[in-house]
C-alpha positions in Angstrom: 124.1 96.7 171.6 126.7 98.8 173.2 126.0 100.8 176.0 128.3 103.1 175.8 130.8 104.9 173.7 130.7 105.3 170.1 127.4 103.5 168.6 127.9 104.0 165.2 129.2 100.3 163.8 131.2 101.7 161.1 133.4 104.3 162.8 133.8 102.0 165.9 135.1 98.6 163.3 137.4 101.5 161.6 138.6 102.8 164.9 139.2 99.1 166.3 141.7 98.3 163.1 143.7 101.3 163.2 147.5 100.8 164.2 150.3 102.7 165.5 151.3 105.2 163.0 148.0 105.4 161.3 146.3 109.1 161.0 143.1 109.6 161.3 141.7 113.1 159.6 138.3 114.7 160.8 137.1 117.3 158.8 134.0 119.3 157.5 131.6 118.8 155.2 133.7 121.5 152.7 136.7 119.5 153.0 137.7 117.4 149.8 138.0 114.0 150.2 140.0 111.9 147.5 140.0 108.3 146.8 141.8 106.0 148.9 141.2 106.4 152.7 138.1 105.0 154.2 135.5 107.4 154.9 133.1 107.4 157.7 130.5 110.1 156.5 128.9 111.3 160.0 126.7 114.5 158.5 123.6 114.6 159.2 122.6 117.9 158.3 124.3 121.6 158.4 126.5 121.2 161.9 125.2 117.9 163.0 127.4 116.3 164.2 129.4 119.4 165.1 133.2 119.0 165.0 133.9 119.6 168.9 131.3 116.5 169.1 133.3 114.2 166.9 136.6 115.6 168.3 135.6 114.6 171.8 134.3 111.5 171.1 137.3 110.4 169.2 139.9 111.5 171.4 138.2 109.2 174.4 138.8 106.4 172.0 142.5 107.0 170.3 145.7 107.8 171.9 147.2 110.5 170.0 150.4 111.2 169.5 150.8 113.9 166.7 148.3 116.5 165.5 148.0 118.9 162.8 145.4 121.6 161.6 145.6 124.0 159.0 147.5 127.4 160.4 144.1 129.6 158.6 142.0 128.2 161.3 143.3 130.7 163.9 142.1 133.7 161.8 139.2 132.1 159.6 137.3 130.0 162.5 138.3 131.1 165.8 136.1 128.8 167.8 137.5 125.8 166.1 141.4 127.2 166.9 140.6 127.4 170.7 139.3 124.1 171.0 142.1 122.3 169.4 144.3 124.2 171.4 142.6 123.2 174.3 142.3 119.3 173.4 145.4 119.2 171.2 148.0 121.0 173.5 150.9 120.0 171.0 149.0 120.9 167.9 151.1 121.6 164.7 150.2 123.7 162.0 150.4 123.6 158.1 149.1 125.7 155.2 145.3 124.4 154.4 146.8 123.3 151.0 149.2 120.8 152.9 147.0 119.3 155.3 144.5 119.1 151.5 147.6 117.2 150.5 148.0 114.8 153.3 144.6 113.7 152.9 144.8 110.8 150.8 147.6 109.3 153.1 145.2 109.2 156.0 144.1 105.5 156.7 140.4 106.9 158.2 138.7 110.2 157.0 135.9 111.4 159.6 133.3 113.8 157.7 131.5 116.0 160.7 128.1 118.4 159.9 130.2 121.1 160.5 129.8 123.7 157.9 132.6 126.3 159.2 135.8 126.9 157.6 138.9 125.0 158.7 137.4 122.7 160.9 139.6 119.8 160.6 142.0 118.2 161.8 145.0 115.1 161.1 145.5 113.1 164.2 148.2 110.3 164.2 147.4 107.4 166.4 149.9 106.6 169.1 149.7 103.2 171.4 148.4 103.1 175.3 151.5 101.6 176.3 
């Protein structure tokens, strides 16, 4: 059994398979997930695990070269907006509809238990060297 890091075996395996340029969508329970991307659904109940917990855990595991969130997050979910700005200083914003259009292109979708609007971010993987 792993001692630390991500213990969810499905998520750990999916993260290990990611390569440079692959994208990962971390999303709330309300984000529509189309067929195509691999999905690891961590939602246990409303708010568990939180968007912040999942984002922080994945940022410990991934090299991120770009991040994109919905421009509506600032007005609709200031807490998520502040979290994203603090963790991802190079964060780009697009309209929420554009973020949803990019979802099928994600290699992996990680669904949190967050039940507040616009708690979503698309991460593009970088390399560690």
